[in-house]
VEXDREN-2710 file (C-alpha; in Angstrom, 1 decimal):
% VEXDREN-2710
k/r/px/py/pz
1/MET/19.5/-50.2/-20.3
2/ARG/17.5/-52.0/-17.1
3/LEU/19.6/-50.7/-14.3
4/PRO/20.2/-52.6/-11.1
5/PHE/17.5/-51.4/-8.1
6/SER/20.2/-51.0/-6.0
7/ILE/21.6/-47.9/-8.1
8/ILE/17.9/-46.2/-8.8
9/TRP/17.2/-46.7/-4.8
10/THR/20.5/-45.0/-4.1
11/SER/19.9/-42.2/-6.2
12/TRP/16.0/-41.7/-5.0
13/ILE/17.6/-41.5/-1.0
14/LYS/20.5/-38.9/-1.5
15/ALA/18.7/-36.6/-3.5
16/PRO/15.9/-34.9/-1.0
17/LYS/19.4/-34.4/1.3
18/ALA/20.8/-32.0/-0.9
19/THR/17.8/-29.8/-0.4
20/GLN/16.8/-30.7/3.0
21/LEU/17.9/-27.3/4.2
22/LYS/16.1/-25.1/1.5
23/VAL/13.0/-27.6/2.3
24/GLU/13.3/-27.0/6.0
25/LYS/12.9/-23.0/5.4
26/ARG/10.7/-23.6/3.0
27/PRO/7.9/-26.0/3.5
28/TYR/6.1/-24.8/0.5
29/LEU/9.0/-26.1/-1.9
30/TYR/8.4/-29.7/-0.1
31/ARG/6.3/-31.1/-2.7
32/GLU/8.4/-29.3/-5.7
33/ALA/11.6/-30.8/-4.1
34/ARG/9.8/-34.5/-3.8
35/ARG/9.2/-33.8/-8.3
36/LYS/12.6/-33.1/-9.1
37/PRO/14.2/-35.5/-11.6
38/ARG/17.6/-35.5/-9.4
39/VAL/17.4/-39.4/-9.8
40/TRP/17.6/-39.2/-13.0
41/GLN/20.1/-36.4/-13.7
42/ARG/22.6/-38.5/-11.0
43/LEU/22.0/-42.0/-13.0
44/VAL/22.7/-40.1/-16.2
45/ALA/25.7/-38.4/-14.8
46/GLU/27.5/-40.3/-12.7
47/HIS/26.6/-44.1/-14.0
48/GLY/26.1/-43.3/-17.9
49/ALA/22.4/-44.1/-17.8
50/VAL/20.4/-44.3/-21.2
51/VAL/16.9/-44.2/-19.7
52/SER/14.3/-41.7/-20.0
53/GLU/13.0/-39.9/-17.1
54/ARG/9.8/-40.5/-17.5
55/GLN/11.1/-44.3/-17.0
56/VAL/13.7/-44.1/-14.4
57/SER/10.3/-42.2/-12.3
58/ARG/7.9/-44.8/-13.4
59/TYR/10.0/-47.5/-11.5
60/VAL/10.8/-45.3/-9.0
61/ARG/7.2/-45.1/-8.3
62/GLU/6.8/-48.5/-8.1
63/LYS/9.2/-49.5/-5.9
64/ARG/8.1/-46.7/-3.5
65/ARG/4.8/-48.3/-3.4
66/GLU/6.4/-52.1/-2.8
67/LEU/8.0/-50.7/-0.2
68/GLY/4.6/-49.5/1.2
69/GLN/6.1/-45.6/0.6
70/VAL/2.7/-44.2/-0.5
71/GLY/3.4/-40.4/1.2
72/GLU/1.5/-38.9/4.0
73/VAL/-2.1/-39.4/4.4
74/PHE/-4.4/-36.4/5.1
75/VAL/-7.9/-36.3/6.9
76/PRO/-10.5/-33.9/5.0
77/LEU/-11.8/-31.8/7.7
78/VAL/-14.3/-29.2/7.9
79/ALA/-14.7/-25.8/9.4
80/ASP/-17.5/-24.3/11.4
81/ALA/-18.8/-20.9/10.8
82/GLY/-17.2/-17.8/12.5
83/VAL/-14.6/-19.7/14.8
84/GLU/-10.9/-20.3/12.7
85/GLY/-9.5/-18.0/10.3
86/GLU/-5.6/-18.5/9.1
87/VAL/-3.0/-16.1/8.7
88/ASP/0.2/-15.9/6.0
89/TRP/2.7/-13.9/4.1
90/GLY/3.3/-14.2/0.7
91/GLN/5.6/-12.2/-2.1
92/ALA/4.1/-10.5/-5.3
93/THR/5.7/-8.1/-8.1
94/VAL/4.5/-5.1/-8.9
95/ILE/5.0/-1.8/-10.8
96/LEU/6.0/0.8/-8.1
97/ARG/7.1/3.9/-9.5
98/GLY/8.2/2.9/-12.8
99/VAL/10.5/0.1/-10.8
100/GLU/10.3/-3.4/-10.3
101/THR/9.5/-4.0/-6.9
102/VAL/9.1/-7.1/-4.5
103/VAL/5.8/-6.3/-2.1
104/HIS/4.9/-8.5/0.9
105/LEU/1.2/-10.0/0.4
106/PHE/-0.3/-10.3/4.3
107/GLU/-3.7/-12.5/4.0
108/MET/-6.4/-13.5/7.0
109/ARG/-8.4/-16.0/5.3
110/ALA/-12.1/-17.7/7.1
111/CYS/-11.8/-21.1/6.9
112/PHE/-15.4/-21.4/6.8
113/SER/-16.5/-19.1/3.9
114/GLY/-12.7/-19.2/1.9
115/ALA/-13.3/-15.5/2.0
116/GLY/-9.7/-13.8/2.2
117/PHE/-8.2/-10.4/2.4
118/VAL/-5.0/-9.6/1.3
119/MET/-3.1/-6.3/1.8
120/ALA/0.6/-5.1/0.5
121/PHE/3.7/-4.3/2.7
122/LEU/7.0/-3.3/1.4
123/ASP/8.4/-5.5/3.7
124/GLU/7.1/-8.0/6.5
125/THR/7.8/-5.8/10.3
126/GLN/6.4/-6.5/13.2
127/GLN/3.9/-2.9/12.5
128/ALA/3.0/-4.8/9.1
129/PHE/1.7/-8.0/10.6
130/LEU/-0.4/-5.9/13.5
131/GLU/-1.7/-3.5/11.0
132/GLY/-2.6/-6.5/8.7
133/HIS/-4.7/-7.6/11.5
134/VAL/-6.5/-4.6/12.1
135/ARG/-7.3/-4.2/8.7
136/ALA/-8.3/-7.7/8.0
137/LEU/-10.5/-8.1/11.4
138/GLU/-12.3/-4.3/10.4
139/TRP/-12.6/-6.1/6.3
140/HIS/-14.0/-9.5/8.0
141/GLY/-16.7/-7.7/10.4
142/GLY/-15.6/-9.4/13.3
143/VAL/-12.8/-11.4/15.3
144/PHE/-12.6/-15.4/15.1
145/ASP/-12.2/-17.5/18.0
146/VAL/-9.4/-19.1/16.9
147/ILE/-6.8/-18.2/14.4
148/ARG/-3.3/-20.1/13.2
149/TYR/-0.3/-18.8/11.9
150/ASP/3.1/-20.1/10.8
151/ASN/5.8/-19.3/13.4
152/LEU/6.4/-16.3/12.2
153/LYS/8.8/-13.9/14.5
154/SER/6.4/-11.2/14.2
155/ALA/4.2/-13.3/16.8
156/VAL/6.5/-15.6/18.3
157/THR/10.0/-15.3/20.5
158/ARG/10.5/-19.0/21.2
159/VAL/9.3/-22.1/19.8
160/LEU/9.2/-24.6/22.9
161/LYS/8.3/-28.3/22.3
162/GLY/5.2/-29.2/20.6
163/ARG/2.8/-26.7/19.7
164/ARG/4.0/-24.4/23.1
165/ARG/5.7/-21.1/21.7
166/VAL/6.8/-18.0/23.6
167/GLU/5.0/-15.3/21.9
168/SER/5.8/-11.5/21.6
169/ASP/4.6/-8.8/24.2
170/ARG/2.5/-6.5/20.8
171/PHE/1.4/-10.0/19.6
172/VAL/-0.2/-10.8/22.9
173/ALA/-1.6/-7.3/23.2
174/LEU/-3.0/-7.4/19.9
175/ARG/-4.9/-10.8/20.9
176/SER/-5.4/-9.5/23.9
177/HIS/-7.0/-6.4/22.3
178/TYR/-9.5/-8.5/20.2
179/ARG/-9.9/-11.5/22.4
180/PHE/-8.9/-14.6/20.1
181/GLU/-6.6/-17.4/20.7
182/SER/-3.7/-18.1/19.0
183/SER/-2.9/-21.8/17.5
184/PHE/0.9/-22.3/15.6
185/CYS/1.6/-25.4/13.1
186/LEU/4.4/-27.8/13.8
187/PRO/7.8/-26.1/12.9
188/GLY/8.7/-27.6/9.2
189/ILE/7.6/-30.1/6.5
190/LYS/5.3/-31.6/9.4
191/GLY/2.9/-28.5/10.1
192/ALA/2.7/-27.1/6.3
193/HIS/0.1/-28.6/5.6
194/GLU/-2.0/-27.6/8.6
195/LYS/-2.8/-24.4/7.4
196/GLY/-2.7/-25.5/3.6
197/GLY/-5.9/-23.3/2.4
198/VAL/-4.3/-19.8/3.3
199/GLU/-0.8/-20.9/1.5
200/GLN/-3.1/-21.9/-1.7
201/GLU/-4.7/-19.1/-1.5
202/ILE/-2.1/-16.6/-1.8
203/GLY/-0.6/-18.1/-5.4
204/ARG/-4.2/-18.6/-6.8
205/PHE/-4.9/-14.1/-5.5
206/ARG/-1.7/-13.8/-7.2
207/ARG/-2.4/-15.6/-10.3
208/ARG/-5.6/-14.3/-10.6
209/HIS/-5.1/-10.8/-9.6
210/LEU/-1.0/-9.8/-10.3
211/VAL/-0.9/-11.5/-13.7
212/PRO/0.0/-9.2/-15.9
213/VAL/2.2/-7.1/-13.3
214/PRO/0.0/-3.9/-12.0
215/SER/1.8/-0.8/-12.3
216/VAL/1.0/1.6/-9.5
217/ASP/2.3/4.9/-7.6
218/SER/2.3/4.2/-4.2
219/ILE/1.2/1.0/-1.6
220/GLU/-1.8/2.8/-0.8
221/GLN/-3.0/3.0/-4.6
222/LEU/-2.0/-1.1/-4.7
223/ASN/-4.0/-1.6/-1.3
224/GLU/-7.0/-0.1/-3.4
225/LEU/-6.5/-2.6/-6.3
226/LEU/-6.0/-5.7/-4.0
227/ASP/-9.3/-4.3/-2.1
228/GLN/-11.3/-4.3/-5.4
229/CYS/-9.9/-7.7/-6.4
230/CYS/-10.7/-8.9/-2.2
231/LEU/-14.6/-8.3/-3.2
232/LYS/-14.5/-9.3/-6.7
233/ASP/-13.2/-13.1/-5.2
234/LEU/-16.8/-13.0/-3.2
235/ASP/-19.0/-13.5/-6.5
236/ARG/-16.6/-17.2/-7.1
237/THR/-17.6/-20.3/-5.8
238/ILE/-15.3/-22.8/-3.8
239/THR/-15.5/-26.6/-5.2
240/GLY/-18.1/-28.3/-3.3
241/GLN/-19.5/-25.8/-2.0
242/SER/-23.6/-24.8/-3.4
243/GLU/-23.0/-21.1/-2.3
244/THR/-20.3/-18.2/-2.8
245/VAL/-18.1/-17.2/-1.0
246/GLY/-19.8/-13.7/-0.4
247/GLN/-22.8/-15.8/0.7
248/ARG/-21.3/-18.0/3.1
249/ARG/-19.8/-14.7/4.2
250/ASP/-22.2/-12.9/5.6
251/ARG/-23.6/-16.4/7.3
252/GLU/-20.6/-16.0/9.1
253/ARG/-19.9/-12.5/10.1
254/LEU/-23.5/-12.9/12.4
255/LEU/-21.4/-15.6/14.2
256/LEU/-18.2/-13.5/14.9
257/GLY/-17.0/-12.0/17.8
258/THR/-17.7/-8.5/18.3
259/LEU/-14.8/-5.4/17.2
260/PRO/-14.0/-3.7/20.0
261/ALA/-14.5/0.4/20.6
262/GLU/-11.5/1.5/19.0
263/PRO/-9.1/-0.5/16.7
264/PHE/-5.7/-1.2/18.1
265/PRO/-2.7/1.0/18.3
266/THR/-0.1/-0.7/15.7
267/TRP/2.4/2.1/15.6
268/GLU/5.5/2.1/17.9
269/GLU/6.8/5.6/19.7
270/ALA/10.5/7.5/19.2
271/THR/11.3/10.6/20.4
272/PRO/14.2/11.8/18.2
273/ARG/15.8/15.0/18.5
274/VAL/15.1/17.6/15.3
275/ASP/19.1/18.0/14.2
276/ALA/20.5/21.3/12.5
277/LYS/19.3/20.2/9.0
278/ALA/15.2/19.8/10.4
279/LEU/16.3/15.9/10.2
280/ALA/14.7/13.8/13.0
281/THR/16.1/10.4/13.3
282/VAL/14.1/6.9/13.4
283/ARG/15.3/3.6/12.8
284/THR/18.7/4.9/11.2
285/ASN/16.9/6.4/8.3
286/ARG/16.3/10.4/8.5
287/TYR/13.0/12.5/8.0
288/SER/12.2/16.5/7.6
289/VAL/10.1/18.1/10.3
290/PRO/9.3/21.8/9.9
291/ALA/12.9/23.9/10.0
292/ARG/11.4/26.2/13.2
293/LEU/11.6/22.6/15.7
294/ALA/15.7/22.2/15.0
295/GLY/16.8/21.4/18.2
296/LEU/14.2/20.2/19.4
297/LYS/12.7/17.0/20.9
298/VAL/9.8/15.8/18.4
299/ARG/7.1/12.8/19.0
300/ALA/7.0/10.0/16.4
301/ARG/4.9/7.5/15.6
302/ILE/6.6/4.4/13.7
303/GLY/4.0/2.9/11.2
304/ALA/4.0/-0.1/8.8
305/SER/3.6/2.6/5.5
306/GLU/4.3/5.7/7.2
307/ILE/5.9/7.7/10.1
308/SER/4.2/10.5/11.5
309/PHE/6.0/13.5/14.3
310/TRP/3.8/15.3/16.8
311/HIS/4.9/18.4/18.5
312/ASP/2.7/20.2/21.4
313/GLY/-0.3/17.5/21.0
314/LYS/0.3/18.6/16.6
315/GLN/0.9/16.3/14.1
316/VAL/3.8/18.8/12.1
317/ALA/5.1/16.1/9.5
318/VAL/4.2/12.2/7.5
319/HIS/6.7/10.7/5.8
320/GLU/6.4/7.8/3.5
321/ARG/8.5/5.2/5.6
322/LEU/12.0/4.1/4.4
323/HIS/12.8/0.4/4.6
324/GLY/16.3/0.8/4.0
325/THR/19.0/1.9/6.1
326/HIS/20.5/5.4/6.3
327/GLN/18.6/7.4/3.8
328/ILE/16.6/11.1/4.0
329/SER/13.4/11.7/3.0
330/ALA/12.5/15.9/2.7
331/GLN/9.7/17.6/1.9
332/LEU/9.7/20.8/0.4
333/ASP/7.0/22.4/2.8
334/HIS/9.5/22.5/5.8
335/TYR/12.0/24.7/4.5
336/LEU/9.9/27.3/3.1
337/ASP/10.5/29.7/5.9
338/LEU/14.0/29.2/6.2
339/LEU/14.2/29.5/2.5
340/ALA/12.0/32.8/2.5
341/ARG/15.4/33.9/4.2
342/LYS/18.0/32.2/2.1
343/PRO/16.2/31.7/-1.2
344/GLY/19.2/31.3/-3.3
345/ALA/19.2/27.6/-1.4
346/LEU/16.4/26.6/-3.4
347/ALA/17.8/25.3/-7.1
348/ARG/20.2/22.6/-4.8
349/SER/17.7/22.2/-2.4
350/LEU/17.8/17.9/-1.4
351/ALA/14.0/18.5/-0.8
352/LEU/13.5/20.0/-4.4
353/ARG/15.6/17.3/-5.7
354/GLN/13.1/14.9/-4.2
355/GLN/10.2/16.4/-5.3
356/ARG/11.2/16.5/-8.9
357/ASP/12.1/12.8/-8.6
358/ARG/8.7/11.6/-7.2
359/GLY/7.2/14.0/-10.3
360/ASP/5.0/16.5/-7.4
361/TRP/7.2/19.0/-9.4
362/PRO/4.9/20.5/-12.0
363/GLU/6.5/21.8/-15.1
364/CYS/4.5/25.2/-15.5
365/PHE/6.5/25.6/-12.4
366/ASP/9.8/25.3/-14.3
367/ARG/8.8/27.5/-17.0
368/LEU/7.6/30.4/-14.7
369/TRP/11.0/30.2/-12.8
370/THR/13.1/30.4/-16.0
371/GLY/10.7/33.0/-16.9
372/ILE/11.4/35.2/-14.2
373/GLN/14.8/34.6/-13.8
374/GLU/15.6/35.5/-17.7
375/ARG/13.9/38.6/-16.7
376/CYS/14.7/39.6/-13.4
377/GLY/18.3/37.2/-12.4
378/ALA/18.8/33.8/-10.8
379/GLN/18.1/35.5/-6.9
380/GLU/14.8/37.4/-7.7
381/ALA/13.8/34.5/-9.2
382/ALA/14.3/31.8/-6.3
383/ARG/12.5/34.7/-3.8
384/GLN/9.6/34.6/-6.2
385/MET/9.2/30.9/-6.2
386/VAL/9.8/30.6/-2.7
387/GLU/6.5/32.8/-2.5
388/VAL/4.6/31.0/-5.4
389/LEU/5.4/27.7/-3.0
390/ILE/4.2/29.7/-0.2
391/LEU/1.3/29.9/-2.1
392/LEU/0.7/26.4/-1.5
393/ARG/-0.3/26.2/1.9
394/GLU/-3.4/28.4/1.9
395/HIS/-4.5/27.3/-1.2
396/ASP/-5.4/24.2/-3.4
397/PRO/-2.8/23.1/-5.4
398/GLU/-4.4/22.5/-8.4
399/LYS/-5.8/26.1/-7.9
400/VAL/-1.9/27.5/-7.6
401/LYS/-1.2/25.1/-10.8
402/ARG/-4.0/27.2/-12.6
403/ALA/-2.6/30.3/-12.0
404/VAL/0.8/29.4/-13.0
405/ALA/-0.1/28.3/-16.0
406/GLY/-3.1/31.5/-16.2
407/ALA/-0.4/34.0/-15.7
408/LEU/2.4/31.7/-18.2
409/ALA/-0.5/33.0/-20.7
410/ALA/-0.5/36.3/-20.1
411/GLY/3.3/36.2/-20.0
412/ALA/3.4/37.4/-17.0
413/PHE/6.5/36.3/-15.3
414/ASP/5.8/37.2/-11.9
415/GLY/5.4/35.0/-8.7
416/ARG/3.0/38.9/-7.9
417/ALA/0.8/38.0/-10.5
418/VAL/0.1/34.5/-9.9
419/ARG/-0.9/35.7/-6.7
420/LEU/-3.2/38.1/-8.0
421/LEU/-4.7/35.3/-9.8
422/LEU/-5.6/33.1/-7.2
423/ASP/-7.2/36.7/-5.0
424/ARG/-9.1/37.1/-7.8
425/GLY/-10.5/33.4/-8.4
426/THR/-11.3/33.3/-4.9
427/ARG/-12.3/36.7/-4.5
428/PRO/-16.6/36.1/-3.6
429/GLN/-18.6/37.5/-6.0
430/PRO/-21.3/40.2/-5.3
431/ALA/-24.4/38.8/-4.6
432/ALA/-27.4/39.2/-6.7
433/VAL/-30.0/42.5/-6.3
434/GLN/-33.3/40.5/-4.5
435/ILE/-36.3/42.4/-5.7
436/ASP/-39.2/42.6/-3.7
437/GLU/-42.1/40.6/-5.1
438/ARG/-43.8/44.0/-4.6
439/LEU/-41.9/46.2/-6.0
440/SER/-41.3/43.5/-9.2
441/GLY/-44.5/44.1/-10.7
442/ILE/-44.7/48.0/-10.6
443/GLY/-43.8/49.8/-14.0
444/SER/-46.0/50.6/-17.5
445/PRO/-47.9/48.1/-19.1
446/PRO/-46.5/47.7/-23.2
447/PRO/-47.4/50.2/-25.7
448/THR/-50.1/48.5/-27.7
449/ASP/-49.9/51.5/-30.7
450/LEU/-46.2/52.3/-31.6
451/SER/-46.9/55.0/-34.2
452/GLY/-46.7/57.8/-31.8
453/TYR/-42.7/56.5/-32.0
454/ASP/-42.9/57.2/-35.5
455/GLN/-44.0/61.0/-34.8
456/LEU/-41.7/61.8/-33.0
457/ARG/-38.6/60.2/-35.4
458/GLY/-40.6/62.9/-38.2
459/VAL/-40.4/65.7/-35.2
460/GLY/-37.0/65.0/-34.7
461/GLU/-35.5/64.9/-37.7
462/GLN/-37.1/68.3/-39.4
463/GLY/-35.5/69.8/-36.6
464/ARG/-32.5/68.9/-38.4
END
């Protein structure tokens, strides 16, 4: 069936409009949107056409060329060493603590060498954006003259006409600290190609290193894995280059700007008040601090991955940052002094439940707890378990676990036995006696004739 050109061309013109909003928000989908078989689908659904998708695609391609619509043509560019870098975000799926999780990948790529630094975060916060810069510039070994960006909210508060932007105060402070210039792509589809190197690189990195999906216990462990992957990529050779990425990176490092003596402080600060449950609220989430600080104000440093709390110039607590709302992160150690007076609350405490959920509660602790409870009752068992947990402040956790296992092996279901084994293991051993060289040679020489010994034995037997 041969269809009028007007029908086909009308369908072709209208098809992209259905996805225009989606394309504008996600420029990297522009090419995929152009390839969608929407023309063929509409011809079949709306006009009852009996025609193959390939034939329609071929016909439309020929007509576009006849009308001079061949698409945008680009000029090949080259980059000088140490001058330009590119930054972008991407996403990947990992198994985090047994749960399938979407993480956000920050990448800074050197335009000359092609070397890219990748770091994972749970969310695209401004702290993550800033921390990614600090870590990336340290990994590259210097500062680029210019770094190119999309119109990220972490960097841009307002898009003006052309390439002019109103940058956020924190981003301006970061640029001033490291002394580099920023360059922003044009909004939408027009600027999608201006830093295509880093956009393609994120996809390549994900396909090469994150398939199959890795399983990790923490973001820190994932970032250690990503760092190893970045180093492996230095051995590859980009098409059209005679040197490896690592060799070009080594040459580029000599031309990068010098890093400042101190890294840029990426965290933000807050001064929450600790409530009656020893919890401090930061960004709608609550974090535990030592119970002795209840009712006082503490200083919180809000980072991309963790939040630390300070009091009187000393760090008193560190938590992995929560990215939801109205959540609680409680650590058992912060409540031990309080539980020493209220041991009955240990079994139902939120901190203990969260420690079990994280897999940080050893199975041998439960066996010890059960044994003490069967022998002494629930209240005494909780009291002794609190004493065992306090030992974790003074000793290495692995040593405490071995002491608990040793007490169980000996059949001693008692917290005091655990302390005794720990004290015995850490007690200093007596020093070996050192004999002076002048005294070590004193002594009788070994006998050469042992016949006298036999005579003495004979005398002794006669006297019996």
